[in-house]
C-alpha positions in Angstrom: 0.0 0.0 0.0 1.4 3.4 -1.0 1.8 6.2 1.5 -1.1 8.3 0.0 -3.4 5.4 0.6 -2.7 4.9 4.3 -4.7 7.8 5.7 -7.9 7.2 3.6 -7.5 3.5 4.4 -7.3 4.1 8.2 -10.2 6.6 8.0 -12.3 4.1 6.1 -11.6 1.2 8.5 -12.3 3.3 11.6 -15.5 4.7 10.1 -16.8 1.3 9.1 -16.0 -0.1 12.6 -17.8 2.7 14.3 -20.9 2.3 12.1 -20.9 -1.5 12.5 -20.6 -1.0 16.3 -23.6 1.4 16.3 -25.6 -1.1 14.3 -24.8 -4.0 16.6 -25.7 -1.8 19.6 -29.1 -1.2 18.1 -29.6 -4.9 17.5 -28.9 -5.5 21.1 -31.3 -2.7 22.1 -33.9 -4.3 19.9 -33.6 -7.6 21.8 -33.8 -5.7 25.1 -36.9 -3.7 24.0 -38.7 -6.8 22.7 -38.1 -8.5 26.0 -39.6 -5.6 27.9 -42.6 -5.4 25.5 -43.2 -9.2 26.0 -43.2 -8.7 29.7 -45.7 -5.8 29.4 -48.0 -7.8 27.2 -48.0 -10.7 29.6 -48.7 -8.4 32.5 -51.5 -6.6 30.8 -53.4 -9.8 30.2 -52.7 -11.3 33.6 -55.6 -12.2 36.0 -57.2 -9.0 37.3 -57.0 -8.2 41.1 -58.6 -5.6 43.3 -57.3 -2.1 43.0 -54.4 -1.7 45.6 -55.1 0.8 48.4 -52.0 2.9 47.5 -51.0 2.0 43.9 -47.5 3.2 42.8 -47.2 4.7 39.3 -44.0 2.8 38.6 -44.7 -0.5 40.3 -48.3 -0.8 39.3 -48.3 0.6 35.8 -50.3 -1.8 33.5 -51.5 -3.8 36.6 -54.7 -5.7 35.6 -57.5 -4.9 38.1 -61.2 -5.4 38.5 -63.7 -3.1 40.3 -67.5 -2.7 40.8 -68.9 0.8 41.3 -70.8 3.7 39.8 -69.7 5.8 36.8 -70.6 9.4 37.7 -72.0 11.7 35.1 -69.2 14.2 35.3 -66.6 13.5 32.6 -63.7 14.8 30.6 -63.3 14.6 26.8 -59.8 13.9 25.5 -59.3 14.6 21.8 -57.9 11.6 19.9 -57.8 10.2 16.4 -58.0 6.6 15.5 -56.7 5.0 12.3 -59.5 4.2 9.8 -62.0 5.9 12.1 -61.0 9.5 12.4 -61.3 12.1 15.2 -63.2 11.5 18.4 -62.8 11.7 22.1 -61.8 9.4 25.0 -64.4 9.6 27.7 -62.8 9.9 31.1 -65.3 9.8 34.0 -65.2 9.8 37.8 -65.7 6.2 39.1 -66.9 5.6 42.6 -65.9 2.2 43.9 -65.4 0.8 47.5 -65.7 4.2 49.1 -63.1 5.9 46.8 -63.4 8.0 43.7 -60.9 7.4 40.8 -60.6 8.1 37.1 -62.1 5.7 34.6 -61.1 5.8 30.9 -64.3 4.3 29.4 -63.2 4.4 25.8 -63.8 6.2 22.5 -66.8 8.0 21.0 -67.2 9.8 17.7 -67.2 13.6 17.5 -71.0 13.6 17.2 -71.3 11.7 20.5 -69.1 14.1 22.5 -71.9 15.8 24.4 -74.4 13.1 24.2 -76.1 12.5 27.6 -74.6 9.5 29.6 -76.4 8.4 32.7 -74.8 7.4 35.9 -74.3 3.6 35.8 -73.6 0.8 38.2 -71.0 -1.4 36.4 -68.4 -4.0 36.8 -65.2 -3.3 35.0 -61.9 -5.0 34.2 -58.9 -3.1 32.9 -55.4 -1.9 33.7 -54.0 0.9 35.9 -52.1 3.3 33.8 -50.2 6.6 34.1 -49.9 7.8 30.4 -46.9 9.9 29.5 -48.7 12.2 27.0 -47.8 15.7 28.2 -44.8 17.7 27.0 -44.0 21.3 26.4 -46.0 21.4 23.2 -49.2 20.1 24.6 -51.9 22.8 24.6 -53.8 23.6 27.8 -57.2 22.1 28.0 -60.2 24.1 26.8 -62.2 24.0 30.0 -65.1 26.0 28.5 -65.6 23.4 25.7 -64.4 20.5 27.9 -61.7 19.5 25.4 -58.4 18.0 26.6 -55.4 17.3 24.4 -53.7 14.7 26.6 -54.4 12.4 29.5 -52.7 14.2 32.4 -53.7 12.1 35.4 -53.0 14.7 38.1 -54.8 17.5 36.2 -57.8 15.2 35.4 -58.0 14.1 39.0 -58.1 17.6 40.2 -60.8 18.5 37.6 -63.0 15.6 38.6 -62.1 15.6 42.3 -60.7 12.1 42.3 -57.7 10.3 43.5 -54.8 10.3 40.9 -55.6 6.7 40.0 -56.4 6.0 36.4 -58.2 2.8 35.3 -58.4 2.1 31.5 -61.4 -0.2 30.7 -60.8 -3.5 28.9 -64.1 -5.2 29.7 -67.2 -3.7 31.2 -70.8 -4.6 31.9 -71.8 -1.2 30.6 -74.5 -1.4 27.9 -73.9 1.9 26.2 -72.9 0.9 22.6 -71.7 4.4 21.7 -68.6 4.0 24.0 -65.9 1.7 22.6 -63.2 0.6 25.1 -59.6 1.4 24.1 -57.7 -1.0 26.3 -54.1 -0.5 27.3 -51.6 -2.0 24.8 -48.1 -1.5 23.6 -48.9 0.4 20.5 -47.8 3.7 22.1 -44.4 2.4 23.1 -41.8 3.3 20.5 -39.6 0.4 19.2 -37.5 1.8 16.3 -34.3 -0.1 17.0 -34.6 -2.3 13.9 -34.9 0.8 11.7 -31.9 2.4 13.4 -29.8 -0.8 13.0 -30.6 -1.0 9.3 -29.6 2.7 8.9 -26.2 2.2 10.6 -25.4 -1.0 8.7 -26.4 0.7 5.4 -24.2 3.6 6.2 -21.3 1.2 7.0 -21.8 -0.4 3.6 -21.8 3.0 1.8 -18.8 4.1 3.8 -16.9 0.9 2.8 -17.8 1.4 -0.9 -16.7 5.1 -0.8 -13.4 4.1 0.9 -12.8 1.5 -1.8 -13.6 4.0 -4.6 -11.2 6.6 -3.1 -8.4 4.0 -2.7 -8.9 2.9 -6.3 -8.6 6.4 -7.6 -5.5 7.1 -5.5 -3.9 3.9 -6.9 -4.7 4.8 -10.4 -3.1 8.2 -10.0 0.1 6.8 -8.6 0.6 4.3 -11.4 
């Protein structure tokens, strides 16, 4: 190898090694994330238990629970959009059960059903405790006059409905209102982009290798 080729060769080898390392790291992260998602899926569908007296947002996230109580008439409307359905609202109501008052995510209604009357109901529900992470610096403040919220902020919703900051997302219910469609907790909102990142890094390594080979070939042709 001639002297003019040494620096491009080293630069190429180091670059390819770094990109391959990043791709391998993303493959490892993919395996780690898939393991976590499988654990969450298993937990979500586990046998429901009674709501703990003092649930912990970290320990009890996704905990399957069951409860019997009364859905109060006061409710909040969280603006959402569903694929193949369009815009609508999640109905979050106060739920009175075993002498306590918590938040109940009953499910989805279409835009036209936002302000439809919903009576207080005695129901049995099964679902999962949840503390959604949906609020950031770009989330608009709720329009209290129109009762339109743009994210499920458990603390703020609890304050608005005068409940404990306990959020139960319905999976099954004895409720007979056909206009409310439960949207159970699942893993669709948990990002898992590591495969795409791995493909990107490996592709860049391949391109870097090709460019390095082309540069070395041109240098060799010039020195002949």
